[in-house]
N, C-alpha and C positions, 0 to 999 in steps of 0.2 A: 395480430393478427398473424404479421410477416413474422415476427420473436417465435410463434407459436410453430408457423409453417418451415422455418429455417429449424428449429428445435427436434421438428418430428424427422426431418431426413437424416439429422444427425443421428437420433436413436433409430431409426430405419438402419442406418450402417453399422451401428454399434448391433443391433439386433441379428442381423446379419453374420458380422464375425463371432457372434457369441454361438451361433447356431454351427458354423464351421467348427468351431472349436468342440463342441459338444459331441458333433457327429464323428471327429475324426483326432479326437483326443482325448476327451474326458472319458465316452462310452468304452474307447476300446481298452483304458485303462483299468475303468470298472470291471469290465468282462475279463482282463486277463487275471484281476486278484480272486473272482469267483471261479473262475480256470483252474486256478494254481492249488484247490482244495477238491476237486473232482476229478473222477477218471471219467475221459470223453475219448469215443472214439470214432463221431460223428455217424454212427449206426446205430448204435445202443442209447438209450437215454441217458444222459450220465449221472453218475452216482458219488456223492460224497466220500470222500477216502481219509480225509483232516491232512495230517501233516505226510504223508507216505509220498508224495509226490517231491517235498524237499528233500526227504531222505535219498529217494532213487537217484535225484540232481547228485546231492552231494558224496555218494556213493561210487560216482560215475570215475573212472580211471581218469578222464580230461578233464575233471573239473578243476583241480589244484591249477593245472598246467595252463587252461584257459586262463581263469584268474593273473595270474602270472603275467600271461603272454599280454593280455588287456591292461594290465598296469605297466608294465615295460614299452609297451606301443604310445602311450598315455605318454609317458615320461619324455622318450624320444621326441613325439611330435611337439611336446611343449620347448623342446630345446632349436628345433628347425621350425614349427609352424608358428610358433609364438613369436619368437626372436625375428624371425626372416618378415615378416608381413611389417613390424615396427621398422626394421631399417629400411625396407624399400619405402615407406611412408615419408621417414625422415629423408631419404634421399631426391624424391618426388617434390617433397615440399622447398627442397633447396634449388629446382631447377627451376629457369626464365622459360625456357622455350620447350615445345613440344611437350608441355606439361599433360593436356588432354589425350594427345595420343599415347603416350606411355601410361597413363591412367586407366584408357582401352586398351591396351594390350594386356597389363596386370590383371584387368577384370576379365580377360578372355577367357580363359579356363574355365570360371564358373558359371559362363554361359552354355560351354559344352554339357551334353550329358551326361551324368559320370560313367554310364556305360562306354561310350564313347573315349571318353578319356583314360578309362581303364583299357582297354582294348588298345591303344595307341602305346600306353608302355607296356603292355606284354609285347607289343614287338620291338621297344627300345629295351627289354631286357634278354628276349632273345639269346640264346647264349653262340648261336649261330652266327646270322648275320645283322642282329641287334646294333641299334645304335651306341649305346654306352659301352658294346665290348670293342664296336669299333673304333672309339676315342680313346680306349684305353692301349688299345694297339698300335692307335698311330703315335702316343707318346712310348710305345714301345714296354709298355707294363701288360703283365697277365690277365686271361679275360679272367671275369668270374661268373659262377653260376648264379646269378642273384636270386634266382625263385626257386631252383633246385636245392642249395644249400643251407640247412638250418641255422649258420653262423650269419647270413646276408640277406635270408627271405623279412623278415622283420622289417630291417631297416628299409628293404626295398618298398615294402609297403607305405613305410612315412616317408619316404619320397614323391611317390605316389597323392598320396593323401594332402601332403604339403602344397604340390604344387596345384591339385584342384581348387583347395580350397582358400589359398592364401591370397587372393582378390577381393574378397568382402572385407577381410581382416584390414588389409592394405589401406582401401577406402575410408573405413570407419576410422583409423589411426589418422590416415590423412586430414581429413574434415575435424578430429579434433587438434592437431597441428596447427589448422590456420585460424583457430579461434581462440590461438596463444595471442594476448595483445605484443605487439610488437616493441612496444616502449621496455617491456621486461627485457628482451633480448640486448636493445641497446643500452639500457643499463649496465648486463653485463658486460657487453662489448667496452662500454668506458672503462668497466672495472680491470678490463685486462683478461677477461676469461677467452679461454679458446672452445673451439667446436666442441669438445670433451665436456666439459667445465659446464658450458651451455645447457649441454641435455643433459647433465647429471643434475644441476639446481634451477635450471627451468621445465628442459621440455618435461623429464621424468614425473618432476611435484606435477605441474600442471595437466597432467593427464592420467595422474593416478589414479581415479576413478573408473577413468574409462580400462586403462591395464587390468586393475581387480575383477572389471565384468568380464571384459575378454579372457580375463585367467577363466571363469568358471565357464563361460560357454566353451572353451578350449577343451577342457576337462570333460564336461557332459560331452560331448559331440564325439571327441576319440575314445570314452569310454563304451560306445557304443559300434564301433567300427565292424563293418561288413561285408559290404560291398567289395572292399579290396581281398580280403582275404577269398569271398565266395568268388571271385570270377579269377584271380590269379593263381591260387595255390590251394584251394579246396583244404584250408587248415595246417596243409602238410610244408613241408617236409618232416616229418617225424611230430606233427604236432606242434611245429615252431610258431606256426601262423593261427593256431586256433585260440578263438577270441570266444568272449563270452556269449557275443550278440549271433557268433556262427554258431555256437554250441546250440544255443536256442532253437536255431534253424533247422538244426541236427534234428533235436529232440522231437520237435513237432512236424517235420515234413519228413523226416528220413525215418527216425521210428517210429513215427504214427503215435507218439505221447504227446500229445497238448495239454498236459496236465502236467508234465516234467517240463517243459518249454514255457508254462505259463508260471511255474514253479521259478524258474531262472529267471525269466525277465521279473515279476517280483522282488528276488535278492537285488537285481542290478538296481532297479527303482529305490529303493530301498539306501542303496550305497550313496546315488545319486543324488538323492533327496539331502543325505546327513550331510552330503558334501556342500551342495548349495546352502544349507541352511547357516552351515560354520563359515561360507565365505560372505553372505550377504550380513551375519553377526561382527564380522571382522570389518566389514565394509561399513559397517552403520556406527561401529567405535571409531572408526579412521575419522569418519566426518564430524564426528563429533568431537 
C-alpha cells in the first residue's frame, strides 16, 4: 500500500507536468499549424487558404534579410554565448575561495526579468551618456552608435543575449566539470600535461555530451531571438536586426495577418526540428 501511495504521488506530479506541457507547448504548436493554412482576422470565421500564407511570407521583401540576420545572430551568439560560459565554468572550478559568491554573481543576470535587463542595456548603449561610450572615451577611443548603426546593432544584441543567459550555461558546465574524476587530472599532471593540454585531453572529452547538448539548446534558443530586437531596435536600422521571430510578431500583431505569422512560425519550427534531429543523431553515434 505504501508503494502504491508513493507511485500515485509520482504519477500525480507527472500528470501536472504533462498538463502544463499540453496547455502551454503542445496546443500552441498544433494551433499554429492549423493557423498557418487559414485566413484569420479574429472577426470573421477562419477560412482555409492552403499555401497562400506561406507564399505571402516568402514574397515579403524582408523575408530573406530576417533569415540571414537570424543565422548571423546565432553564429555570433555561438562564438560568445557558447564559449564564454564554458571558460567561466573552468575559472570557477579552479577557484578555492569565494566560489559560492561568484556562482551567485554569475547567475544573477538570469534572475533579472528580461525586460529589466534589456532596459539596463539600453542605457549602456546610449550614444550620449551611455556606459559603453563613456568607457571608450576613458580610453580615448571614438564613440560608437551601438544600436543606431547597421554595422554594430546586431553584435550589440549578441552582447545583451550573452550577458542575460550565460549564468545558466555556466552552472551546467560547472556541474559537469565537478563530476570529472580527479584521478584523471592527477594522471595528466604526472605525465607533464599543462593546463591547456589537460583541458584538451581530459576536460573536453569528459564533458563532450554536455557540450553537444548545450550546442543544440543554444542554437534553438538564439534562432528564436525576439525580446532584444523588439525592445532595443525594432528590427532596425535598415532591417539590420530584423529576425524571424520579430517578423512573425510583425505579421501577426502589426499587419494583423495571423495566418502569415503562423506560416513563418511553422517554417522556423521545421528548421529547428531538422537541426535537432541531426544533432541527436550525431550525439547517438558519438555515444556508440
